[in-house]
VOBA-1610 file (N, C-alpha, C; in pm, whole numbers, padded with zeros to 5 digits, always signed):
BEGIN
Unk+01568-01063+00431Unk+01628-00957+00351Unk+01671-01010+00215Unk+01677-00922+00116Unk+01718-00960-00018Unk+01870-00966-00024Unk+01923-01072-00082Unk+02067-01092-00089Unk+02134-00979-00167Unk+02255-00938-00125Unk+02324-00828-00194Unk+02341-00851-00343Unk+02365-00975-00384Unk+02384-00999-00528Unk+02257-00973-00607Unk+02140-00997-00544Unk+02014-00969-00613Unk+01990-00818-00624Unk+02031-00744-00522Unk+02021-00599-00529Unk+02111-00544-00640Unk+02231-00600-00654Unk+02321-00556-00760Unk+02267-00596-00898Unk+02201-00711-00906Unk+02137-00749-01032Unk+02030-00648-01071Unk+01952-00607-00972Unk+01847-00508-00999Unk+01907-00375-01041Unk+02017-00335-00976Unk+02083-00210-01013Unk+02134-00216-01157Unk+02190-00331-01195Unk+02238-00347-01332Unk+02121-00345-01430Unk+02011-00409-01392Unk+01890-00409-01475Unk+01843-00266-01498Unk+01839-00187-01392Unk+01796-00048-01403Unk+01896+00035-01483Unk+02024+00004-01468Unk+02126+00080-01540Unk+02118+00063-01690Unk+02051-00043-01736Unk+02036-00065-01880Unk+01914+00007-01937Unk+01838+00076-01852Unk+01721+00153-01898Unk+01762+00296-01929Unk+01678+00363-02005Unk+01696+00507-02026Unk+01573+00584-01979Unk+01454+00532-02006Unk+01331+00605-01974Unk+01229+00508-01915Unk+01252+00457-01795Unk+01158+00362-01736Unk+01029+00430-01688Unk+00918+00361-01706Unk+00789+00404-01653Unk+00774+00345-01514Unk+00745+00429-01414Unk+00731+00384-01276Unk+00584+00388-01237Unk+00532+00274-01194Unk+00392+00261-01157Unk+00378+00199-01019Unk+00262+00217-00959Unk+00228+00152-00833Unk+00080+00114-00837Unk+00022+00084-00722Unk-00117+00039-00719Unk-00215+00157-00718Unk-00340+00125-00743Unk-00446+00225-00733Unk-00456+00275-00589Unk-00511+00393-00570Unk-00524+00454-00439Unk-00392+00446-00362Unk-00287+00508-00413Unk-00154+00492-00353Unk-00148+00550-00211Unk-00080+00478-00124Unk-00058+00524+00013Unk+00081+00584+00025Unk+00121+00616+00148Unk+00250+00680+00169Unk+00366+00594+00127Unk+00356+00462+00148Unk+00465+00373+00111Unk+00481+00368-00041Unk+00370+00356-00112Unk+00376+00353-00258Unk+00432+00484-00313Unk+00384+00597-00262Unk+00430+00727-00312Unk+00575+00754-00272Unk+00613+00712-00151Unk+00751+00731-00109Unk+00847+00651-00194Unk+00812+00524-00223Unk+00898+00441-00306Unk+00905+00493-00449Unk+00790+00531-00503Unk+00785+00586-00639Unk+00874+00710-00650Unk+00865+00797-00549Unk+00942+00921-00551Unk+01090+00897-00530Unk+01124+00811-00433Unk+01265+00785-00405Unk+01334+00722-00526Unk+01266+00627-00591Unk+01325+00567-00711Unk+01342+00670-00823Unk+01245+00759-00835Unk+01255+00865-00936Unk+01377+00951-00910Unk+01396+00996-00785Unk+01513+01078-00751Unk+01642+01002-00780Unk+01648+00875-00735Unk+01770+00796-00749Unk+01806+00774-00896Unk+01707+00741-00978Unk+01735+00713-01118Unk+01772+00840-01194Unk+01714+00951-01156Unk+01754+01078-01217Unk+01901+01107-01188Unk+01944+01073-01068Unk+02084+01097-01032Unk+02179+01001-01103Unk+02124+00894-01156Unk+02203+00803-01239Unk+02200+00843-01386Unk+02136+00956-01418Unk+02131+01003-01555Unk+02015+00950-01637Unk+01920+00882-01573Unk+01804+00829-01643Unk+01691+00933-01644Unk+01588+00903-01720Unk+01470+00992-01728Unk+01346+00913-01687Unk+01335+00875-01559Unk+01219+00798-01515Unk+01091+00879-01524Unk+00981+00809-01553Unk+00850+00874-01566Unk+00754+00812-01465Unk+00742+00870-01344Unk+00646+00817-01246Unk+00504+00855-01286Unk+00410+00763-01266Unk+00272+00790-01306Unk+00175+00725-01209Unk+00060+00792-01191Unk-00051+00740-01110Unk-00174+00727-01199Unk-00272+00649-01150Unk-00395+00630-01225Unk-00500+00735-01189Unk-00476+00812-01086Unk-00570+00912-01038Unk-00491+01029-00980Unk-00558+01138-00941Unk-00484+01251-00885Unk-00409+01212-00758Unk-00298+01280-00733Unk-00223+01260-00610Unk-00314+01290-00492Unk-00326+01198-00394Unk-00413+01225-00279Unk-00376+01357-00212Unk-00477+01434-00175Unk-00454+01568-00122Unk-00366+01568+00002Unk-00376+01463+00085Unk-00299+01463+00209Unk-00149+01457+00183Unk-00108+01416+00063Unk+00035+01405+00032Unk+00087+01521-00053Unk+00001+01615-00085Unk+00044+01727-00169Unk+00145+01814-00094Unk+00253+01846-00160Unk+00351+01939-00104Unk+00444+01880+00000Unk+00442+01750+00021Unk+00530+01691+00122Unk+00671+01679+00065Unk+00772+01719+00142Unk+00910+01713+00092Unk+00948+01573+00046Unk+01015+01567-00067Unk+01064+01441-00119Unk+00972+01375-00219Unk+00843+01410-00220Unk+00751+01346-00313Unk+00752+01419-00447Unk+00757+01341-00554Unk+00756+01398-00688Unk+00613+01420-00734Unk+00597+01494-00841Unk+00466+01513-00903Unk+00452+01414-01017Unk+00372+01309-01000Unk+00363+01206-01104Unk+00282+01253-01224Unk+00305+01189-01336Unk+00219+01206-01451Unk+00093+01122-01432Unk-00002+01135-01523Unk-00131+01068-01507Unk-00151+00963-01617Unk-00161+00837-01575Unk-00185+00730-01671Unk-00322+00745-01736Unk-00420+00792-01661Unk-00556+00799-01716Unk-00568+00899-01830Unk-00479+00997-01837Unk-00486+01096-01945Unk-00366+01089-02040Unk-00258+01023-01999Unk-00136+01021-02080Unk-00090+00881-02116Unk-00176+00781-02102Unk-00134+00643-02123Unk-00066+00620-02258Unk-00121+00665-02370Unk-00055+00637-02498Unk+00088+00690-02504Unk+00107+00813-02457Unk+00242+00871-02461Unk+00335+00799-02366Unk+00289+00770-02244Unk+00373+00702-02147Unk+00412+00563-02196Unk+00318+00493-02255Unk+00347+00358-02305Unk+00445+00362-02422Unk+00430+00460-02509Unk+00517+00469-02627Unk+00658+00513-02591Unk+00671+00595-02488Unk+00800+00654-02456Unk+00890+00564-02372Unk+00834+00470-02298Unk+00915+00395-02200Unk+00991+00281-02266Unk+01108+00249-02209Unk+01184+00133-02254Unk+01192+00025-02146Unk+01123+00048-02035Unk+01114-00049-01926Unk+01004-00003-01832Unk+00961-00093-01743Unk+00858-00060-01645Unk+00907-00106-01507Unk+00886-00022-01407Unk+00915-00058-01269Unk+00785-00043-01190Unk+00744-00149-01122Unk+00622-00150-01042Unk+00661-00162-00896Unk+00612-00072-00812Unk+00645-00076-00670Unk+00521-00098-00585Unk+00536-00174-00478Unk+00437-00193-00373Unk+00315-00275-00414Unk+00325-00349-00520Unk+00219-00444-00553Unk+00271-00544-00655Unk+00210-00662-00652Unk+00238-00762-00755Unk+00104-00830-00789Unk-00003-00750-00786Unk-00138-00802-00807Unk-00202-00733-00926Unk-00254-00812-01019Unk-00318-00755-01137Unk-00436-00666-01099Unk-00511-00705-00995Unk-00630-00627-00959Unk-00594-00485-00918Unk-00476-00466-00860Unk-00435-00332-00818Unk-00371-00253-00931Unk-00341-00320-01040Unk-00279-00257-01156Unk-00377-00246-01273Unk-00505-00268-01244Unk-00606-00286-01347Unk-00604-00179-01456Unk-00591-00050-01424Unk-00596+00049-01533Unk-00487+00030-01637Unk-00374-00027-01597Unk-00262-00048-01691Unk-00237-00194-01720Unk-00324-00283-01674Unk-00297-00426-01682Unk-00280-00474-01826Unk-00364-00428-01917Unk-00352-00473-02057Unk-00217-00432-02115Unk-00173-00311-02086Unk-00041-00267-02133Unk+00069-00349-02068Unk+00060-00373-01938Unk+00167-00441-01866Unk+00188-00584-01913Unk+00084-00647-01964Unk+00099-00786-02011Unk+00185-00795-02136Unk+00203-00685-02208Unk+00288-00687-02326Unk+00387-00570-02326Unk+00411-00514-02207Unk+00500-00398-02192Unk+00646-00438-02210Unk+00736-00340-02224Unk+00879-00371-02220Unk+00915-00442-02089Unk+01038-00489-02081Unk+01080-00565-01964Unk+01044-00492-01835Unk+01009-00568-01733Unk+00946-00513-01614Unk+01015-00561-01488Unk+01032-00470-01394Unk+01088-00499-01262Unk+00981-00472-01157Unk+00963-00564-01064Unk+00871-00546-00952Unk+00951-00537-00822Unk+00920-00436-00742Unk+00969-00423-00605Unk+00848-00430-00514Unk+00841-00532-00429Unk+00720-00548-00349Unk+00752-00619-00218Unk+00659-00604-00121Unk+00679-00669+00009Unk+00553-00740+00056Unk+00461-00768-00036Unk+00337-00836+00000Unk+00349-00987-00024Unk+00293-01067+00065Unk+00300-01212+00046Unk+00206-01265-00061Unk+00103-01189-00097Unk+00012-01231-00203Unk+00057-01168-00334Unk+00064-01251-00439Unk+00115-01197-00565Unk+00062-01279-00683Unk+00056-01213-00798Unk+00019-01277-00923Unk+00143-01293-01011Unk+00122-01345-01131Unk+00234-01366-01223Unk+00265-01238-01300Unk+00301-01135-01226Unk+00344-01008-01284Unk+00496-01010-01293Unk+00551-00965-01405Unk+00696-00960-01425Unk+00759-01098-01413Unk+00703-01193-01484Unk+00757-01330-01485Unk+00802-01373-01625Unk+00809-01282-01721Unk+00852-01316-01856Unk+01005-01315-01864Unk+01062-01373-01967Unk+01207-01361-01986Unk+01249-01214-01992Unk+01351-01179-01917Unk+01396-01040-01913Unk+01337-00960-01800Unk+01226-01007-01742Unk+01166-00940-01627Unk+01244-00977-01500Unk+01217-00902-01394Unk+01287-00925-01268Unk+01192-00891-01153Unk+01201-00969-01045Unk+01119-00942-00927Unk+01209-00940-00804Unk+01196-00832-00726Unk+01260-00821-00596Unk+01148-00816-00493Unk+01120-00929-00431Unk+01008-00938-00338Unk+01057-00991-00205Unk+01025-00919-00098Unk+01065-00959+00038Unk+00948-00931+00131Unk+00871-01036+00163Unk+00754-01014+00247Unk+00788-01006+00395Unk+00917-01008+00430Unk+00956-00980+00569Unk+00978-00831+00592Unk+00980-00753+00485Unk+00999-00608+00497Unk+00868-00541+00535Unk+00871-00452+00633Unk+00750-00385+00677Unk+00701-00280+00580Unk+00783-00239+00484Unk+00746-00138+00385Unk+00831-00157+00262Unk+00777-00126+00145Unk+00857-00138+00024Unk+00966-00033+00021Unk+00948+00078+00094Unk+01052+00179+00100Unk+01180+00125+00164Unk+01169+00023+00249Unk+01288-00038+00305Unk+01369-00107+00194Unk+01302-00170+00099Unk+01371-00233-00013Unk+01440-00129-00100Unk+01373-00017-00123Unk+01434+00089-00203Unk+01557+00144-00131Unk+01547+00163+00000Unk+01661+00212+00077Unk+01779+00115+00067Unk+01750-00015+00068Unk+01857-00114+00059Unk+01913-00127-00083Unk+01836-00082-00182Unk+01882-00083-00320Unk+01975+00034-00352Unk+01964+00144-00279Unk+02041+00265-00312Unk+02192+00243-00316Unk+02252+00172-00219Unk+02397+00151-00229Unk+02438+00078-00357Unk+02356-00020-00400Unk+02387-00091-00525Unk+02378+00002-00645Unk+02294+00105-00635Unk+02283+00206-00740Unk+02390+00314-00729Unk+02468+00307-00620Unk+02571+00408-00592Unk+02511+00547-00580Unk+02394+00553-00515Unk+02326+00681-00491Unk+02321+00705-00341Unk+02392+00807-00290Unk+02389+00834-00147Unk+02259+00900-00103Unk+02226+00882+00023Unk+02108+00948+00079Unk+02128+01098+00085Unk+02021+01172+00062Unk+02018+01316+00086Unk+01880+01348+00145Unk+01854+01472+00185Unk+01725+01502+00250Unk+01601+01466+00169Unk+01604+01487+00035Unk+01487+01453-00045Unk+01460+01303-00047Unk+01565+01225-00075Unk+01550+01080-00073Unk+01509+01031+00064Unk+01574+01083+00168Unk+01546+01038+00304Unk+01402+01070+00343Unk+01352+01186+00304Unk+01216+01224+00339Unk+01114+01132+00272Unk+01133+01104+00144Unk+01041+01016+00072Unk+01040+00876+00134Unk+01158+00824+00165Unk+01168+00689+00219Unk+01117+00682+00363Unk+01143+00786+00442Unk+01093+00786+00580Unk+00941+00794+00580Unk+00885+00878+00494Unk+00739+00889+00484Unk+00677+00753+00458Unk+00728+00681+00357Unk+00672+00552+00323Unk+00689+00450+00433Unk+00807+00448+00494Unk+00833+00353+00602Unk+00743+00380+00721Unk+00736+00506+00764Unk+00660+00540+00884Unk+00510+00519+00865Unk+00457+00554+00749Unk+00313+00538+00729Unk+00275+00391+00720Unk+00357+00308+00655Unk+00321+00167+00643Unk+00340+00092+00775Unk+00422+00145+00864Unk+00443+00083+00995Unk+00357+00149+01103Unk+00260+00231+01061Unk+00174+00298+01160Unk+00254+00387+01252Unk+00349+00457+01195Unk+00443+00541+01269Unk+00510+00458+01380Unk+00553+00337+01337Unk+00636+00246+01418Unk+00561+00183+01535Unk+00429+00165+01521Unk+00353+00098+01626Unk+00299-00037+01582Unk+00308-00071+01453Unk+00257-00198+01404Unk+00356-00311+01432Unk+00309-00436+01437Unk+00398-00549+01464Unk+00511-00565+01363Unk+00494-00512+01243Unk+00598-00522+01140Unk+00717-00430+01166Unk+00710-00350+01271Unk+00822-00264+01309Unk+00930-00351+01374Unk+01039-00375+01302Unk+01146-00459+01354Unk+01277-00381+01357Unk+01383-00448+01398Unk+01513-00382+01410Unk+01561-00330+01275Unk+01534-00405+01170Unk+01573-00362+01035Unk+01509-00228+01001Unk+01378-00217+01025Unk+01306-00093+00994Unk+01358+00023+01077Unk+01382-00001+01204Unk+01429+00107+01292Unk+01570+00151+01256Unk+01656+00056+01215Unk+01791+00094+01173Unk+01786+00183+01049Unk+01704+00142+00951Unk+01694+00222+00830Unk+01631+00357+00860Unk+01529+00359+00945Unk+01465+00486+00981Unk+01566+00580+01047Unk+01653+00526+01133Unk+01755+00609+01196Unk+01850+00668+01092Unk+01888+00587+00992Unk+01974+00637+00884Unk+01904+00748+00805Unk+01775+00734+00785Unk+01700+00835+00709Unk+01691+00966+00786Unk+01670+00957+00917Unk+01668+01079+00999Unk+01805+01145+00997Unk+01910+01064+01008Unk+02046+01119+01005Unk+02075+01188+00872Unk+02009+01142+00765Unk+02030+01200+00632Unk+01942+01321+00605Unk+01854+01355+00700Unk+01777+01477+00683Unk+01626+01464+00687Unk+01573+01344+00703Unk+01427+01330+00716Unk+01383+01384+00851Unk+01279+01464+00852Unk+01229+01525+00976Unk+01099+01456+01015Unk+01109+01362+01108Unk+00995+01279+01146Unk+00877+01363+01190Unk+00899+01459+01278Unk+00789+01538+01333Unk+00720+01620+01224Unk+00798+01676+01131Unk+00740+01757+01025Unk+00659+01671+00928Unk+00709+01551+00897Unk+00637+01462+00809Unk+00508+01413+00873Unk+00513+01384+01003Unk+00391+01342+01073Unk+00285+01452+01067Unk+00328+01574+01097Unk+00233+01686+01093Unk+00174+01703+00953Unk+00260+01691+00852Unk+00214+01713+00714Unk+00109+01611+00672Unk+00120+01487+00722Unk+00027+01382+00682Unk-00094+01375+00773Unk-00074+01389+00904Unk-00179+01357+01000Unk-00240+01477+01073Unk-00185+01595+01054Unk-00237+01709+01130Unk-00281+01825+01041Unk-00322+01792+00921Unk-00381+01895+00834Unk-00496+01834+00752Unk-00571+01748+00818Unk-00685+01684+00752Unk-00797+01784+00729Unk-00873+01771+00621Unk-00989+01857+00600Unk-01101+01820+00697Unk-01184+01917+00729Unk-01296+01891+00819Unk-01387+01782+00764Unk-01396+01772+00632Unk-01482+01669+00570Unk-01439+01529+00611Unk-01310+01508+00629Unk-01264+01374+00668Unk-01310+01341+00809Unk-01306+01436+00899Unk-01353+01411+01036Unk-01502+01384+01037Unk-01578+01457+00952Unk-01721+01428+00943Unk-01743+01287+00889Unk-01659+01246+00794Unk-01671+01111+00740Unk-01639+01006+00847Unk-01537+01032+00927Unk-01504+00941+01037Unk-01622+00928+01132Unk-01687+01041+01162Unk-01802+01037+01251Unk-01913+00948+01197Unk-01940+00959+01068Unk-02045+00877+01008Unk-02003+00729+01006Unk-01875+00704+00982Unk-01827+00566+00984Unk-01840+00506+01124Unk-01800+00580+01227Unk-01808+00528+01363Unk-01952+00508+01407Unk-02044+00587+01353Unk-02185+00568+01386Unk-02237+00435+01334Unk-02169+00378+01235Unk-02212+00248+01180Unk-02153+00130+01256Unk-02068+00155+01354Unk-01994+00049+01422Unk-02087-00060+01476Unk-02051-00184+01445Unk-02123-00300+01495Unk-02022-00405+01538Unk-02043-00463+01655Unk-01958-00572+01701Unk-02026-00705+01673Unk-01953-00797+01613Unk-02007-00928+01577Unk-01911-01036+01623Unk-01949-01160+01598Unk-01866-01277+01632Unk-01826-01275+01778Unk-01924-01248+01864Unk-01896-01247+02007Unk-01801-01138+02052Unk-01796-01030+01977Unk-01708-00919+02012Unk-01571-00926+01948Unk-01544-01032+01870Unk-01414-01044+01806Unk-01402-00956+01682Unk-01514-00920+01623Unk-01514-00848+01495Unk-01582-00713+01509Unk-01510-00609+01467Unk-01568-00475+01456Unk-01597-00447+01309Unk-01720-00412+01277Unk-01761-00387+01139Unk-01793-00238+01124Unk-01734-00177+01023Unk-01758-00037+00989Unk-01806-00030+00844Unk-01892+00066+00816Unk-01944+00080+00680Unk-01947+00226+00638Unk-01922+00247+00508Unk-01937+00379+00448Unk-02012+00363+00317Unk-02131+00425+00309Unk-02210+00423+00185Unk-02187+00553+00110Unk-02232+00558-00014Unk-02215+00680-00093Unk-02284+00798-00027Unk-02395+00773+00039Unk-02465+00882+00108Unk-02380+00942+00219Unk-02295+00862+00281Unk-02208+00914+00387Unk-02106+01012+00329Unk-02050+00978+00213Unk-01955+01068+00150Unk-02022+01199+00113Unk-02143+01190+00057Unk-02215+01311+00017Unk-02247+01398+00137Unk-02294+01337+00247Unk-02331+01414+00365Unk-02210+01480+00430Unk-02095+01413+00424Unk-01974+01467+00486Unk-01900+01563+00395Unk-01936+01566+00267Unk-01861+01647+00172Unk-01724+01588+00145Unk-01713+01455+00154Unk-01584+01387+00143Unk-01577+01309+00012Unk-01457+01259-00018Unk-01440+01174-00135Unk-01359+01051-00098Unk-01344+00960-00195Unk-01280+00832-00169Unk-01136+00840-00125Unk-01067+00949-00158Unk-00927+00963-00119Unk-00911+00981+00031Unk-01021+01008+00102Unk-01013+01035+00246Unk-01031+00910+00331Unk-01034+00792+00269Unk-01059+00670+00347Unk-00931+00602+00394Unk-00815+00650+00350Unk-00690+00585+00392Unk-00678+00584+00544Unk-00647+00470+00600Unk-00623+00450+00744Unk-00752+00447+00827Unk-00869+00473+00770Unk-00990+00482+00853Unk-01021+00350+00922Unk-00986+00238+00858Unk-01014+00108+00919Unk-00945+00092+01054Unk-00835+00165+01075Unk-00761+00151+01200Unk-00833+00214+01319Unk-00935+00296+01293Unk-01004+00363+01403Unk-01063+00263+01502Unk-01113+00151+01452Unk-01181+00054+01541Unk-01085-00048+01601Unk-00959-00047+01560Unk-00865-00143+01618Unk-00835-00112+01765Unk-00878+00005+01809Unk-00855+00041+01951Unk-00951-00027+02047Unk-01052-00093+01994Unk-01154-00153+02081Unk-01097-00277+02149Unk-01108-00280+02279Unk-01057-00393+02358Unk-01136-00519+02326Unk-01066-00630+02312Unk-01131-00759+02292Unk-01153-00799+02149Unk-01138-00706+02055Unk-01156-00742+01914Unk-01028-00804+01860Unk-01044-00891+01763Unk-00931-00947+01689Unk-00923-00888+01549Unk-01037-00860+01490Unk-01038-00814+01351Unk-01130-00693+01335Unk-01096-00613+01234Unk-01181-00500+01193Unk-01200-00508+01043Unk-01322-00485+00998Unk-01348-00479+00854Unk-01421-00348+00825Unk-01372-00277+00724Unk-01438-00156+00675Unk-01489-00185+00535Unk-01620-00171+00517Unk-01685-00192+00388Unk-01719-00056+00330Unk-01664-00026+00214Unk-01684+00104+00151Unk-01753+00087+00017Unk-01862+00158-00002Unk-01934+00153-00130Unk-01868+00247-00229Unk-01833+00194-00344Unk-01768+00273-00449Unk-01874+00345-00534Unk-01833+00447-00609Unk-01930+00521-00689Unk-02010+00435-00787Unk-01950+00323-00834Unk-02021+00238-00929Unk-02108+00133-00862Unk-02119+00139-00728Unk-02203+00045-00656Unk-02130-00080-00609Unk-02005-00096-00648Unk-01926-00209-00600Unk-01873-00180-00460Unk-01799-00275-00404Unk-01753-00262-00266Unk-01602-00277-00257Unk-01543-00199-00169Unk-01403-00215-00133Unk-01398-00260+00012Unk-01316-00361+00041Unk-01305-00418+00175Unk-01165-00395+00229Unk-01156-00336+00348Unk-01029-00323+00419Unk-01035-00409+00544Unk-00929-00485+00568Unk-00925-00579+00679Unk-00801-00554+00766Unk-00820-00563+00896Unk-00710-00555+00991Unk-00730-00662+01097Unk-00617-00714+01150Unk-00624-00808+01262Unk-00512-00774+01361Unk-00525-00827+01482Unk-00430-00791+01588Unk-00324-00898+01614Unk-00365-01024+01624Unk-00267-01123+01668Unk-00265-01252+01586Unk-00381-01314+01561Unk-00376-01447+01502Unk-00452-01466+01372Unk-00543-01380+01337Unk-00618-01399+01213Unk-00535-01353+01094Unk-00515-01440+00996Unk-00441-01406+00874Unk-00538-01342+00774Unk-00541-01210+00774Unk-00637-01142+00686Unk-00590-01142+00540Unk-00461-01168+00516Unk-00415-01182+00377Unk-00481-01303+00313Unk-00485-01413+00385Unk-00550-01534+00335Unk-00699-01510+00315Unk-00760-01440+00408Unk-00902-01408+00397Unk-00928-01318+00276Unk-00845-01216+00259Unk-00861-01126+00146Unk-00843-01200+00014Unk-00751-01295+00011Unk-00728-01372-00111Unk-00855-01448-00151Unk-00927-01498-00051Unk-01051-01571-00082Unk-01159-01478-00136Unk-01141-01347-00115Unk-01237-01248-00164Unk-01188-01178-00290Unk-01076-01226-00345Unk-01024-01168-00468Unk-00920-01061-00448Unk-00865-01048-00325Unk-00765-00946-00297Unk-00638-01006-00242Unk-00576-00934-00149Unk-00452-00980-00089Unk-00397-00877+00006Unk-00273-00897+00048Unk-00210-00804+00140Unk-00119-00874+00238Unk-00116-00824+00361Unk-00033-00879+00467Unk-00118-00956+00567Unk-00051-01029+00655Unk-00123-01110+00753Unk-00208-01025+00846Unk-00166-00902+00874Unk-00241-00815+00966Unk-00310-00699+00896Unk-00289-00682+00768Unk-00353-00572+00694Unk-00370-00613+00549Unk-00493-00615+00502Unk-00520-00662+00366Unk-00646-00595+00313Unk-00674-00622+00187Unk-00793-00563+00126Unk-00838-00641+00005Unk-00958-00611-00042Unk-01014-00682-00158Unk-01124-00598-00220Unk-01157-00633-00343Unk-01271-00575-00414Unk-01358-00691-00462Unk-01439-00748-00374Unk-01519-00865-00412Unk-01621-00828-00518Unk-01654-00923-00604Unk-01754-00894-00709Unk-01893-00883-00648Unk-01979-00818-00721Unk-02118-00808-00677Unk-02153-00670-00624Unk-02280-00640-00625Unk-02330-00513-00573Unk-02332-00517-00421Unk-02348-00403-00360Unk-02342-00389-00215Unk-02436-00486-00144Unk-02561-00487-00181Unk-02661-00566-00110Unk-02628-00715-00110Unk-02567-00760-00218Unk-02531-00903-00228Unk-02395-00931-00164Unk-02304-00836-00175Unk-02166-00861-00130Unk-02150-00851+00022Unk-02226-00762+00087Unk-02207-00742+00232Unk-02227-00871+00311Unk-02340-00940+00298Unk-02356-01062+00377Unk-02252-01169+00345Unk-02211-01176+00218Unk-02112-01276+00180Unk-01976-01247+00243Unk-01937-01119+00243Unk-01808-01081+00302Unk-01809-01103+00453Unk-01916-01058+00519Unk-01922-01072+00664Unk-01927-01220+00705Unk-01995-01301+00627Unk-01999-01445+00657Unk-01859-01505+00646Unk-01783-01463+00545Unk-01647-01515+00528Unk-01556-01473+00643Unk-01570-01347+00688Unk-01487-01299+00799Unk-01522-01372+00927Unk-01652-01388+00954Unk-01693-01456+01077Unk-01652-01603+01075Unk-01659-01666+00959Unk-01617-01806+00951Unk-01467-01819+00976Unk-01390-01725+00922Unk-01245-01728+00945Unk-01212-01704+01092Unk-01287-01615+01154Unk-01266-01589+01297Unk-01301-01712+01380Unk-01411-01777+01347Unk-01451-01895+01423Unk-01347-02005+01412Unk-01299-02027+01290Unk-01196-02129+01270Unk-01066-02091+01339Unk-01029-01964+01326Unk-00904-01919+01387Unk-00909-01918+01537Unk-01026-01884+01594Unk-01039-01883+01740Unk-01023-02023+01797Unk-01077-02121+01725Unk-01062-02259+01770Unk-00915-02301+01768Unk-00845-02265+01661Unk-00703-02298+01651Unk-00621-02225+01754Unk-00654-02095+01778Unk-00580-02018+01875Unk-00599-02075+02015Unk-00722-02117+02047Unk-00748-02175+02177Unk-00673-02308+02194Unk-00670-02386+02086Unk-00599-02515+02090Unk-00449-02494+02109Unk-00394-02390+02041Unk-00251-02364+02054Unk-00216-02312+02193Unk-00312-02240+02256Unk-00285-02184+02388Unk-00305-02285+02501Unk-00370-02397+02470Unk-00397-02497+02574Unk-00266-02559+02623Unk-00257-02588+02754Unk-00134-02648+02809Unk-00114-02790+02756
//
């Protein structure tokens, strides 16, 4: 956990702002959007004028969910947003690759604060006057925002609680992932007591999917291949799959988890072809494979059990290279796991 004095330092840092720009990573998930929204609500209540912004449209699955704000668009308003801000707050990432649309601005932006919980990080917000609050023991960045609120002297209310519960629950797989610990459950209980409705938020995110997403899942599962002696489940989505399903890239969130249900597997990799022909890699593991380290070798990062990357190269060249790296990591890890388990 982050020491109370560091939380108070961050609150003082924020209190010296008037119009901070709030950013997160590309393809924002529930944790990123929940943290972005909760900070926006909290800073508004402190009399500030925060400007939350995304690089692309708000994902459809999060539209209209209680507690989430409507962000501005960096891709269409970058000059105004850059000119108007007197500080920058980045949540849920500390990686230049995930901040790419705004990276050039961020390298010379006003003083910057990072709130993050990923173990992989770049030299973002390391200049004089910048500040970083990073805790890779936290299962969600929304937990850090929740712990920052008392230092900001902002009490929980239903809007704040809903945004923070959404981010916490989605990043913890609705409390089924190994990162679900006593800290997360205590904060989640406080959020429910403050007005977050777990069942309503679950329905809003997971029970109103478009039919196109289910068709996309079907095409993805049809590609399923088991490799590395059954330790690795490989899933693929090509541009033709999106066209046939009538789906778009915003519908891929969480799809990699579909194959984690297979008995005997340790890792799952989802390879997704982007519109420009490049590849996005999502990685998951169950017990011993550190996919954050693996993703780092591919130019990405993340957590030990959930990570991602955008390796260079076109699909035809990148697929064999990525799969070879995953299988090599599994082979090495399996040997170590067997050695550790030996009496």
